[in-house]
C-alpha positions as CSV (number, residue, x, y, z in Angstrom):
1,X,20.3,33.3,-19.3
2,X,16.6,31.9,-17.7
3,X,17.0,32.0,-14.1
4,X,14.0,30.7,-14.0
5,X,14.5,27.7,-16.4
6,X,14.5,25.0,-13.2
7,X,11.6,26.1,-11.9
8,X,9.6,26.2,-15.6
9,X,10.9,22.4,-15.3
10,X,9.5,21.3,-12.2
11,X,6.4,22.7,-12.8
12,X,5.7,21.5,-16.1
13,X,6.8,17.9,-15.1
14,X,4.4,18.5,-12.3
15,X,1.5,19.2,-14.7
16,X,2.1,16.5,-16.9
17,X,1.5,14.1,-14.1
18,X,-2.1,15.3,-13.6
19,X,-3.4,13.5,-16.8
20,X,-0.8,10.6,-16.3
21,X,-2.2,9.6,-12.6
22,X,-5.7,10.1,-14.0
23,X,-6.3,13.5,-11.9
24,X,-8.1,15.4,-14.4
25,X,-9.4,15.6,-18.1
26,X,-9.4,18.1,-20.5
27,X,-7.7,21.6,-18.3
28,X,-9.2,20.8,-15.0
29,X,-6.0,21.0,-13.1
30,X,-3.1,22.9,-12.4
31,X,0.3,22.9,-10.3
32,X,2.7,25.4,-9.7
33,X,6.1,25.2,-7.9
34,X,7.6,27.6,-5.8
35,X,11.1,29.6,-5.0
36,X,10.9,31.1,-1.7
37,X,14.7,32.9,-2.3
38,X,12.9,34.4,-5.4
39,X,9.6,34.9,-4.3
40,X,8.2,33.6,-7.5
41,X,6.2,30.4,-8.4
42,X,5.7,28.8,-12.0
43,X,2.3,28.0,-12.7
44,X,0.5,26.0,-15.5
45,X,-1.3,28.5,-18.3
46,X,-5.2,29.1,-18.2
47,X,-7.2,26.7,-20.2
48,X,-4.0,25.2,-22.1
49,X,-4.5,21.4,-22.5
50,X,-1.8,19.2,-20.9
51,X,-0.6,17.7,-24.3
52,X,-0.3,21.1,-25.7
53,X,2.5,22.3,-23.2
54,X,6.2,22.8,-22.9
55,X,8.5,24.1,-19.6
56,X,8.6,27.9,-21.7
57,X,4.5,27.9,-21.6
58,X,4.6,28.3,-17.8
59,X,3.7,31.4,-16.4
60,X,6.0,33.4,-13.6
61,X,4.0,34.8,-11.0
62,X,5.3,36.9,-8.0
63,X,3.2,36.4,-4.5
64,X,1.2,40.4,-4.8
65,X,0.3,38.6,-8.3
66,X,2.6,40.1,-10.8
67,X,2.9,38.6,-13.7
68,X,7.0,38.2,-14.3
69,X,7.3,36.4,-17.6
70,X,5.3,34.4,-19.6
71,X,2.9,34.6,-22.7
72,X,-0.3,33.1,-21.5
73,X,-2.3,34.3,-19.1
74,X,-1.9,31.9,-15.6
75,X,-4.2,29.7,-14.1
76,X,-7.4,31.1,-12.9
77,X,-6.7,29.4,-9.7
78,X,-3.3,31.8,-9.2
79,X,-4.3,33.9,-6.5
80,X,-5.5,31.0,-4.6
81,X,-2.0,29.4,-4.7
82,X,-0.4,32.7,-4.1
83,X,-2.0,32.7,-0.7
84,X,-1.2,29.4,0.3
85,X,2.4,30.0,-0.2
86,X,2.0,32.8,1.6
87,X,0.1,31.7,4.6
88,X,1.3,27.8,4.8
89,X,5.4,28.2,5.4
90,X,7.4,25.5,3.9
91,X,5.6,24.4,1.1
92,X,7.2,24.9,-2.2
93,X,4.7,23.0,-4.7
94,X,0.1,23.4,-4.9
95,X,-1.6,20.8,-6.7
96,X,-5.7,21.5,-7.7
97,X,-7.5,19.0,-9.6
98,X,-11.2,17.6,-10.1
99,X,-10.3,14.0,-9.6
100,X,-13.5,11.9,-9.3
101,X,-13.8,11.0,-5.8
102,X,-12.2,13.7,-4.3
103,X,-14.8,16.1,-5.9
104,X,-17.9,13.6,-4.4
105,X,-16.5,14.5,-0.9
106,X,-15.8,18.2,-1.2
107,X,-19.7,18.4,-3.5
108,X,-21.3,16.3,-0.5
109,X,-19.2,18.8,2.0
110,X,-17.9,16.0,4.1
111,X,-14.6,15.8,5.8
112,X,-13.1,12.2,5.4
113,X,-12.8,9.9,8.2
114,X,-9.8,7.9,8.7
115,X,-11.3,5.1,8.3
116,X,-8.0,2.6,7.6
117,X,-4.2,2.6,7.5
118,X,-3.8,3.6,3.7
119,X,-5.2,7.1,5.0
120,X,-3.3,7.2,8.5
121,X,0.0,6.8,7.1
122,X,-0.5,10.3,5.2
123,X,-2.6,11.8,7.8
124,X,-3.4,11.2,11.3
125,X,-7.0,13.6,11.1
126,X,-9.4,13.6,8.9
127,X,-9.2,15.5,5.8
128,X,-11.2,18.4,6.5
129,X,-13.7,20.4,3.8
130,X,-14.3,24.1,4.1
131,X,-17.2,25.5,4.7
132,X,-19.3,26.8,1.6
133,X,-18.3,30.6,0.4
134,X,-20.3,33.1,1.2
135,X,-22.2,35.7,-1.4
136,X,-19.4,38.4,-0.3
137,X,-16.4,36.3,-1.0
138,X,-17.7,35.8,-4.4
139,X,-18.6,39.5,-4.5
140,X,-14.6,40.5,-3.6
141,X,-12.3,37.4,-5.4
142,X,-13.1,34.3,-5.5
143,X,-10.0,32.5,-5.9
144,X,-8.4,35.0,-3.3
145,X,-10.9,34.0,-1.3
146,X,-10.7,30.7,-1.9
147,X,-7.4,30.9,-0.6
148,X,-8.6,33.0,2.8
149,X,-11.0,30.0,3.0
150,X,-8.6,27.4,3.4
151,X,-6.3,29.2,5.7
152,X,-9.3,30.1,8.1
153,X,-10.3,26.1,7.8
154,X,-6.8,25.2,8.7
155,X,-6.4,27.8,11.9
156,X,-9.9,27.5,13.2
157,X,-9.3,23.6,13.7
158,X,-5.6,24.2,14.7
159,X,-4.4,21.9,12.4
160,X,-0.6,21.9,11.0
161,X,-0.5,22.3,7.0
162,X,2.8,20.4,7.1
163,X,0.9,17.4,8.2
164,X,-2.7,17.7,6.5
165,X,-1.2,18.0,3.1
166,X,-4.7,17.9,1.6
167,X,-8.1,19.8,1.8
168,X,-11.4,19.6,0.2
169,X,-13.1,22.9,-1.0
170,X,-16.7,22.5,-0.5
171,X,-18.5,22.5,-4.0
172,X,-15.7,23.0,-5.6
173,X,-12.4,20.2,-5.3
174,X,-9.1,19.2,-4.0
175,X,-6.2,21.4,-3.0
176,X,-3.2,19.2,-2.1
177,X,0.3,20.8,-1.5
178,X,4.1,19.3,-0.7
179,X,8.1,20.3,-0.3
180,X,8.3,20.7,-4.0
181,X,5.8,20.6,-6.9
182,X,5.9,16.5,-7.5
183,X,5.0,15.6,-4.0
184,X,2.0,18.0,-4.4
185,X,1.0,16.0,-7.2
186,X,1.4,12.7,-5.4
187,X,-0.7,13.8,-2.4
188,X,-3.6,14.9,-4.9
189,X,-3.3,11.3,-6.1
190,X,-2.9,9.9,-2.6
191,X,-6.4,11.7,-1.6
192,X,-8.4,10.6,-4.4
193,X,-7.7,6.9,-3.5
194,X,-8.0,7.7,0.1
195,X,-11.5,9.1,-1.0
196,X,-12.3,6.1,-3.5
197,X,-11.8,3.8,-0.4
198,X,-13.3,6.2,2.2
199,X,-16.4,6.2,-0.4
200,X,-16.8,2.1,-1.2
201,X,-16.2,1.6,2.9
202,X,-19.3,3.6,3.6
203,X,-21.0,2.3,0.9
204,X,-20.3,-1.4,2.1
205,X,-20.7,-0.4,5.9
206,X,-22.5,3.0,6.4
207,X,-21.9,2.3,10.0
208,X,-18.3,2.0,9.6
209,X,-16.2,3.7,12.1
210,X,-13.1,5.6,12.2
211,X,-9.7,3.5,13.2
212,X,-9.0,3.6,16.7
213,X,-6.4,6.3,17.8
214,X,-3.4,4.0,18.5
215,X,-3.3,2.7,14.9
216,X,-3.8,5.7,14.0
217,X,-1.1,7.3,15.6
218,X,1.4,4.2,14.8
219,X,0.8,4.5,11.2
220,X,1.5,7.9,11.2
221,X,4.7,8.1,13.6
222,X,6.2,4.5,11.9
223,X,6.1,7.1,8.5
224,X,6.6,10.5,9.6
225,X,7.3,10.0,13.2
226,X,11.3,10.7,15.3
227,X,11.5,7.4,15.1
228,X,10.2,6.5,11.9
229,X,11.1,2.8,10.3
230,X,9.3,3.1,6.8
231,X,11.4,2.9,3.6
232,X,15.2,2.9,3.1
233,X,17.5,5.6,5.4
234,X,20.0,5.7,2.5
235,X,19.6,5.6,-1.6
236,X,21.8,5.3,-4.7
C-alpha cells in the first residue's frame, strides 16, 4: 500500500497545471504538495518534461531533505520548498515558475505596486521582490539560501505569508503558495496576470499611482475579511 498515493497525485495534478496555464515552457517550474502530519512533501522530479510525468514520478522528501521515495532526483528547488514549509506555518503547496511577466519584474528587481482592484482582491500590499543573493549565500547552498532570503524579506517587512502568498526573487522568478498544491498554482497564475497588468499600466502611464488605501482595503475585505461576501457560502 502506498501511504503517499494521495500526496503524489495532488502534486502531479498541480504540476500539470503549469503548462495548462502557460506559466512555463519545457521544464521551467515545479510544484510540491505537503502533508504536515507526516512531515513530507511530494515534488516534481528535476528536468522531467510535464507531458512525460505520471503520479508515481513525484519524489517524496522530508523537511530535512531526506529522499524517502522516488526513482528520480527531486527538483533542484527542493531546498527552497523545505525552508518555506518549515518557516511559513499553514502552507500546504508551493509553486515555482519562470512565467514571463513575473520574471520581468523579478529581473527589474521591483516590487509590484497595487495599481488596481485585481491586485487588491488577492493582496492588500505590493508583491514583494527580494534583494539579490550575495556571494556568500551562493557559496553556501544556493537553493536553501533562496528560501532563507524569502523568509528574511517577509520578516523584515513584517508581512504575513497567509495574506501575501506570492513573492519575486530578484533576478530569478516567482514563488507562490497556498493551502494546497492547486491553490499555489492558482496564485502563480494570478501573479502572472497582475504583473502583466502592472507592466501595461506603467507603459501607458509611467506616473500611475497606487490605488487609494480605502479601495484596496474594500476589495481585500470583501473577499477575505470577517464580513466577506464575494462568492457563495455553500456549494453542491
